[in-house]
Residue frames relative to the residue before (quaternion, step in Angstrom):
aa qw qx qy qz dx dy dz
X 1.0000 0.0000 0.0000 0.0000 0.00 0.00 0.00
X 0.1695 -0.8194 0.5450 0.0536 3.58 -0.88 0.94
X 0.0886 0.7432 -0.6605 -0.0589 3.47 -1.33 0.30
X 0.2511 -0.7728 0.5712 0.1157 3.54 -1.18 0.67
X 0.2361 -0.7500 0.6079 0.1107 3.53 -1.01 0.93
X 0.3561 -0.7445 0.5216 0.2166 3.61 -0.79 0.93
X 0.6339 0.5450 -0.3232 0.4435 3.54 1.27 -0.57
X 0.4761 -0.6283 0.5393 0.2961 3.53 -1.29 0.46
X 0.4359 -0.6585 0.5428 0.2859 3.58 -1.28 0.41
X 0.4685 -0.6976 0.4713 0.2678 3.55 -1.05 0.79
X 0.7380 0.2604 -0.1685 0.5993 3.59 1.30 -0.36
X 0.6334 -0.5289 0.3737 0.4236 3.53 -1.24 0.22
X 0.6637 -0.5639 0.3128 0.3791 3.63 -1.13 0.71
X 0.6310 0.5445 -0.3504 0.4273 3.61 0.94 -0.76
X 0.6678 0.4982 -0.3022 0.4631 3.57 0.94 -0.85
X 0.6547 0.5072 -0.3069 0.4690 3.57 0.95 -0.78
X 0.6885 0.4850 -0.2763 0.4630 3.53 0.93 -0.82
X 0.5860 0.5416 -0.3624 0.4816 3.56 1.17 -0.53
X 0.6143 0.5413 -0.3306 0.4694 3.60 1.08 -0.69
X 0.6773 0.4532 -0.2614 0.5173 3.62 1.17 -0.62
X 0.6064 -0.5890 0.3674 0.3877 3.66 1.18 -0.02
X 0.5856 0.6039 -0.3690 0.3952 3.56 1.18 0.22
X 0.2755 -0.7505 0.5836 0.1423 3.56 -1.21 0.71
X 0.4094 -0.7066 0.5152 0.2603 3.56 -1.00 0.78
X 0.0554 -0.7684 0.6374 0.0122 3.58 -1.03 0.89
X 0.1754 -0.7546 0.6225 0.1109 3.54 -1.22 0.52
X 0.2932 -0.7545 0.5748 0.1198 3.53 -0.80 1.14
X 0.3536 -0.7749 0.4899 0.1859 3.57 -0.41 1.26
X 0.6525 0.5189 -0.3222 0.4486 3.57 1.08 -0.69
X 0.7588 0.3523 -0.2065 0.5074 3.63 0.77 -0.98
X 0.3067 -0.7706 0.4967 0.2558 3.64 1.22 -0.40
X 0.5537 0.5587 -0.4137 0.4583 3.60 1.10 0.80
X 0.3083 -0.7238 0.5852 0.1963 3.55 -1.16 0.70
X 0.0172 0.7649 -0.6436 0.0192 3.52 -1.27 0.51
X 0.4064 -0.6938 0.5438 0.2403 3.54 -1.39 -0.11
X 0.0984 -0.7919 0.6014 0.0396 3.53 -1.07 0.76
X 0.1281 -0.7491 0.6465 0.0665 3.47 -1.30 0.66
X 0.2715 -0.7982 0.5191 0.1401 3.56 -0.31 1.24
X 0.3204 -0.7559 0.5352 0.1988 3.57 -1.06 0.73
X 0.7572 0.1650 -0.1157 0.6213 3.54 1.33 -0.26
X 0.6784 -0.4647 0.3554 0.4445 3.58 -1.24 -0.10
X 0.5821 0.5660 -0.3634 0.4570 3.59 1.25 -0.33
X 0.6271 -0.5401 0.4013 0.3923 3.56 -1.29 0.22
X 0.7883 0.1388 -0.0857 0.5932 3.61 1.13 -0.56
X 0.5389 -0.1274 -0.8326 0.0138 1.70 -2.06 1.32
X 0.0274 0.7904 -0.6120 0.0042 3.60 -1.22 0.44
X 0.4327 -0.6404 0.5558 0.3062 3.50 -1.21 0.52
X 0.1284 -0.7828 0.6082 0.0295 3.52 -1.00 0.99
X 0.0844 -0.8332 0.5442 -0.0505 3.47 -0.68 1.25
X 0.1374 -0.7587 0.6335 0.0641 3.56 -0.97 0.95
X 0.1311 -0.7947 0.5918 0.0332 3.55 -0.89 0.93
X 0.0406 -0.7858 0.6171 -0.0057 3.54 -0.85 1.02
X 0.1198 -0.8041 0.5816 0.0272 3.56 -0.80 1.07
X 0.1397 0.7785 -0.5974 0.1324 3.54 -0.81 0.96
X 0.7385 -0.4084 0.2843 0.4551 3.62 -1.25 -0.10
X 0.6246 0.5387 -0.3343 0.4560 3.61 1.17 -0.41
X 0.6929 -0.4178 0.2764 0.5186 3.60 1.19 -0.43
X 0.5367 -0.5833 0.4735 0.3841 3.54 -1.24 -0.51
X 0.2066 -0.7896 0.5740 0.0663 3.51 -0.80 1.18
X 0.1592 -0.7652 0.6200 0.0693 3.52 -0.96 0.98
X 0.0523 -0.7991 0.5979 -0.0354 3.57 -0.66 1.19
X 0.0018 -0.8441 0.5262 -0.1032 3.52 -0.17 1.42
X 0.0991 0.7578 -0.6445 0.0240 3.48 -1.28 0.69
X 0.4238 -0.6929 0.5266 0.2511 3.58 -1.25 0.33
X 0.2335 -0.7681 0.5858 0.1111 3.53 -0.49 1.23
X 0.2905 -0.7878 0.5327 0.1061 3.52 -0.63 1.24
X 0.7926 -0.0949 0.1202 0.5901 3.55 0.93 -0.92
X 0.5638 -0.5589 0.4823 0.3703 3.57 -1.28 0.34
X 0.6089 -0.5324 0.4189 0.4128 3.53 -1.23 0.46
X 0.5178 -0.6841 0.4342 0.2746 3.54 -1.11 0.63
X 0.7775 0.3361 -0.1328 0.5147 3.53 1.13 -0.78
X 0.5376 -0.6427 0.4400 0.3230 3.55 -0.91 0.89
X 0.8051 0.2636 -0.2109 0.4877 3.63 -0.82 0.86
X 0.5703 0.5797 -0.3697 0.4494 3.50 1.33 -0.04
X 0.3247 -0.7645 0.5280 0.1773 3.52 -0.86 0.95
X 0.5772 0.6227 -0.3510 0.3949 3.60 1.13 -0.64
X 0.0441 0.7855 -0.6166 0.0303 3.59 -1.01 0.71
X 0.5512 -0.5695 0.4679 0.3911 3.53 -1.30 0.26
X 0.1498 0.8011 -0.5593 0.1513 3.51 -0.68 1.18
X 0.2995 -0.7296 0.5833 0.1942 3.57 -1.18 0.51
X 0.1765 -0.8177 0.5444 0.0626 3.58 -0.75 1.03
X 0.8021 0.2391 -0.0801 0.5413 3.62 1.02 -0.70
X 0.3866 0.7547 -0.4644 0.2556 3.65 1.18 0.27
X 0.6370 -0.5230 0.3845 0.4157 3.57 -1.20 0.30
X 0.5883 0.5601 -0.3676 0.4528 3.58 1.12 -0.54
X 0.6607 0.5097 -0.2987 0.4631 3.57 0.99 -0.88
X 0.6528 0.5196 -0.2902 0.4687 3.57 1.03 -0.87
X 0.6498 0.4985 -0.3065 0.4851 3.57 0.99 -0.82
X 0.6777 0.4897 -0.3156 0.4487 3.60 0.91 -0.79
X 0.6349 0.5136 -0.3426 0.4645 3.57 1.03 -0.61
X 0.6201 0.5207 -0.3325 0.4835 3.52 1.12 -0.64
X 0.6420 0.5134 -0.3165 0.4734 3.62 1.03 -0.78
X 0.6095 0.5426 -0.3419 0.4660 3.59 1.02 -0.84
X 0.6827 0.4933 -0.2939 0.4518 3.55 0.76 -1.08
X 0.6247 0.5457 -0.3393 0.4437 3.59 0.95 -0.82
X 0.6733 0.4925 -0.2851 0.4721 3.61 1.00 -0.92
X 0.7757 0.3889 -0.2247 0.4433 3.62 0.70 -1.07
X 0.4973 0.6716 -0.4606 0.2992 3.65 1.01 -0.32
X 0.6265 0.5346 -0.3613 0.4372 3.63 1.05 -0.48
X 0.6648 0.5044 -0.2677 0.4817 3.57 1.37 -0.27
X 0.5198 0.6527 -0.4003 0.3789 3.56 1.32 0.03
X 0.3593 -0.7269 0.5541 0.1885 3.54 -1.04 0.90
C-alpha cells in the first residue's frame, strides 16, 4: 500500500523513520535500501517499507512480510499489501512523521 506526501521532511528520512520505530536495512543482492519494523523478536513477521523521494514528493510503499520465501533464490514471499494491519500501520507512520513535515 502506498501514499505520497507532497511536503518535504525537515530531517533526513532515516532519522524520521527511526522515530517511527523503523530500522534501515540494505539488501546486498538488489542493492536497494529499505526500512523494517519487527512485530516480534523474530525476523518475521515485519512491516517492510520502501521510500522514494523525488520532485513530486515522498512515496511510502508498505507491506507486511509474513514469512521468508521457502526456496533459495526465490524473491517471492508471503506478504500482505492491503490488509487492515497495513492500513493501520500507514496511519501510525503518518501520525509520527507529520511533525517533521515542512
